[in-house]
N, C-alpha and C positions, 0 to 999 in steps of 0.2 A: 278607891274600889276597883279601878280597872285592873290592878295587879292580881286581884283575887277573882276577877270575873263577875263582880257583884254590880251589874248595871240593871236598872229597872226603867221600863218605858211605859208611860201612861198616855193614852190617846184621849185628848180632850174633844168633846163634841164641839161643833162650831157655835152652838147656842146652848150651853149646859144649863139645866134647871137648877133651882136651889137644892133640891134633893140630890140631884146628880153631883153638885159641887160638894155637898156634905159627904157623900159616899166616897168621892175622889180623895178628899182630905183624910178620911178615916183609913183609906187604903194606903195613902203615903205615910201616914203615921205608923201603921202597922209594919210597912216595909222598912222604914227607918229604924224601928224598934228591933226588928230582925237583924238588920245590918249591925247595929251597935252591939247587940248580943253576940253575934258572930265574932266581931272584932274583939270583944272582951274575952271570949273563949280562946281565940287564936293567940292573944298576947299574954294571957294569964300564965305565969310560970315560965315564960321563955325569954331569954336574954338575947336581944339582937346583937350578933357578933359583928365586929368591925372587919373590913377587908384586910387582906394580906398585902404587904408591901412587895413591889416587883424586885426579884433578885437582882443584884448589881455586882459589878467587879468580878465577873466570872474568871476563874483561873483554872488552867489544866496543867497537871504535873504528873511525873512518874509514868510517862508514856512508854508502852511496850508494843510489840507486834499485834497484841490482841487485848490490851487493857489500858486503862488510864485512871487517874484520879481527878476528881473535879470538885471545886469548892466555890463559894460565893459569900457575899456579905448579906446577913440578915439582921433585923432588929432583935433585941432580946425578947420582945413580946412574941414576934413570929417564930423564933427559935423554940420558945416554950409551947406554942400552939401547934405548930406544924406536925402532922402525922404521916404525910407522904411527900415524895418528890417525884415529879414527872420529868423524864428526860427525853427530849426530841433530838434524835441522832440520825443523821442522813449523810450520804456521801455528798461531797461538795459538788460533783457534777450533776446531782439531782436538784435542779433549781426550783422544784415545786414540792417541798416537803409536806408530808401529810401530818400536820401538827394536831395535837389534841384540840378538840373544840371545847368551849366552856360547857361544863356539866356532862360532856360525853364520857362513855366508858373509855378509859385509856386503851390505845391500840398499840403503843410502843413500850418504852421502858418505864416501869412503875416500881418504886422502891419505898419501903417504909422509911420514915425519917431517921437518920443516923447521924452521929457526929461528923462534921466535915473535916477533911476532905473524904468524899465518898468514892469507893472503888467501883469502876464499871468495867466488867470483863466478860468475855464470851467469844469464842472463835466462830460461833454460828452467825454472828452479825458484824464482827470486826475483822478486817483483813490488814496484813501488814503493808507498810508503805502506801497507805491510802489517805487521801485528804477527806476530812469529815467536817460537818457543821453541826454544832450542838447548842441547844437552848434549854433552859430549865424553868419550872414552875414549882411553887410550893403549894401545898394543899392541906386542908383540914377536913377529915372525913366526918360527916354529919351523922347523927343517929339513924336517919332514914337511908343511909347508904350513899347520899349525894356528897359532892365535894364543894367546899368553899375554896376557890383557887385564886392565886395571884395572877397578874398579867405575866405574859412570857418575858423572860430576860432578853437582852441583846443576843445575837447569834455570834458565837465564837468559832473560829476555824482552827483546826490543828491536823497534824499528820501522824499516823501511827508509825512505829519503828520497824527495824529489821528483826529477823530471828536473833534471839540471844544465843550464846554459845551452847547452853543446855538444850535449846531446841535443835540446833545443828547435830548435837550428839544423838538425839533421838532419831533425827533423819539419817545419820550415819548407821545407826544400829539397823534401821530398815534396809539400807543399802547392803550391809553385810549379809542379810538374809537372802538377797537376790544375787550376790556376786558368786560365780561359779569357781571352779578350780583354776589355779594360776597356770598360765601358758607362757612359754618362753617367746621372746620376740626381740628384734634387734634394730627396729626402725620407728622413730616417730615421724609422722607425715603430716603434711598440710596441703590440702587440696584447694587451689585457687586458679582463676583464669591466668593465662600467660601474661596478660598486661600487668597483673599484680607483681609478679616476679620481675618483669622488665623494668618496672617503675623502681623497685628497690635496687636493682642492679645499677641503674643510672644515678642513684643516690648514695653510692658507696657500698651496696651490698648488704645493708643491715635492715632486717625486718623489725620495724619498731613496734613496741607495745601499743595496742589500741584499747579504748575503754570497753570493758565488758558490757554487752547489751542486756536487756531485760528478760531474756528467755529463762525458762526454768521456773523454779520456785520463786514466787513474788517477794518472799522475805529474805532471800539469801543476801548477805551483806556485800557480796562482790558485785552484784548487779548494778551497773551504772556507776561504780565507784572505783573498781580496781582495773588497772591496765595490764595488758598481757598479750602474748602471741599464742593462739590456740593451736594445739597439736592433737592428733589422735594416735593410737597405736593398734596394730593388727598384725597377726601372725602370718597373714598372706604376703605382707611386704617384707620378705626376709632377704635383704640385700646387705648393704653396707652397715657396719656397726655403728651405734650412736653413743659410744662411750665418751666422746668429747662434749656431748650435749649436757649430760647430767653428772654431777659430782657428788661425792659423799657429804659435802658441806652444803647441799641443798636441803631445804625443808619441804616436806611433803604434807599437804594441808587439805582436808576434806572441805569442799565448798558446796556441793549440791547433789541431790538425787531426785529425778523427776522422769515423767513420761508425757507424751503429748497424744493422748487418746489412742495409744498403740500398745502392743503387747511387750514390746522391748523398752528398756529403761536406760537413761543416761546417768553416769556418775561423773561429776566434775571435780578434779583435783587441781590444787595450785602448787606449782613448783617455784620456789623463791630462794635465791642465795641467802645464807645466813647473814643477818645484818642489813639486808637490802630494804629499800623502801617497801616493796611488796611484803617482805617478812614482817616489817614493823606494822604494816596495815593489818595483817592477819593475826598478829600476836595475841590480841584479846577478843577477837571476833570469831575465829574459826578453830575447830579442834585439830590438833597436830596428829600426825601419823608417824610411825617409825618407818623410814624409808627402807630399812633392811627387812622389815617384817610387818606386813599388813595385808588385808584381803584384796587390795585394789591394784597396786602398783609397787613392785619391789626392785631394788637395785642391790646387787651383790658385787663388791669390789673383787678385782682378779686375785686369784690366790697365788699365782706364779708369774714371773716375769714373761712378758710376751702374750699373756692371756688377755682376752677381752672381758669387760664387765658383763655380768648376767642380768638381764631385765626380764621380769615377768609381769603380765597383766591379767586381770580377772576375766574370765569368760562369762557369757550369759548377760553381760551388760555392755553398753557402748561407753567406753572410757575416753573422756576428753581432758586434756592437760592445759591448763593456763600458765604458761611460762611468763614470769613478770619482767624479764630482761630482753633487751634486743638480741636477736639471733642472726648471725651472719650466714648468708647463703653458701659460703665456702665450707661450712660444717657438714653440708649434704650436697645433694644434687637435684636438679630440676629435670623431671622427665614426664613425657606425655603418658597418660594412663588411658586405658580402654574400658569399655563397659560403663555401666551406670554407677558412677562414683559421685558421692555427695561432697559439696564444698565444706571445708572446716568452717564451723560456725553456721551451719545450715539452719540451726534452730533459731535464727535471729528474731529476737522479740516474741518467739512462740510462747504461749501460755501453758502452764502445767494443768493437767487434767485434775480438777479439784475433787472428783468423785473416785479416783483410784485408791483402793485400800492398801496397795502395796507401797506407794511412795508418799503418802500423806500422813501427817501427824496431827495430834489434837490441839493445834494452835492455828492461828490464821494461815491461810494457804499461801 
């Protein structure tokens, strides 16, 4: 009776009379009759359902930057009965996930039961290259709107992926809209402290590729994976030609487009010799550009003997080039610069503005 709140309390007098005892017995019989009648009405026509088994053997597959598929083992009986799945998804760094409580209205991901594996997607709650924890519950929706639910499954951890090449193509289209007219230039430059250049001079003069940091779009495949030497280009540094730096046999590859809560935007390109390790890395991950004709950086071979190659870069954006091979200091010269100049790779680990409508696409940021 406690489950239905059907408790009765009868206070006995210290010395009840016979008539009082008779009255008490009649009252108890009446109460017992009411309880039995209530129980009969409650149980009549209602089949008491068995509980649901706890989902087990959780598996994650087909992970992208903003989606994944999830499946688990269920008994045939539960598969036939389940009407809904509850998905508790949280970032791994959040050690206090707000899971559904038994019989609570769900506050996270709720889906009607579908054949497994079930797709979970949505850039509004999934970000690329992010570790997540996920657990599942199966449920049967009752006629009164309540849920009969299983216990939570074990928690599974997984990490979302990088942008796919189709996402990079969307980002590149955005960058094309911001790139201005092409301007001639003749120098790739790299700003660093004197100690940087002195160190490489003492090691044979070769500036060696370093691992790309995590600045820019969080889903860019080059972040933390591709090695290179960063250069910028600017029409203000119009000195010695850089024809020995870039060759027609180099591949130009789009890597990123982003801003850091500022009005100006960065475009990152990769330059890699054909057949090099950098070229192989980018082959299936990044969209290729025609080095002779694209909106960001162009290279035109000399038309006559003695002429220098012609380089042009896009205005209205800050163009950064990640060259995937070592570069010898003798290909250029080291000079002190004046004024407020930023070091190459100044955006070290800086995060992209996720609210910018110019440089964000409709997938994980």
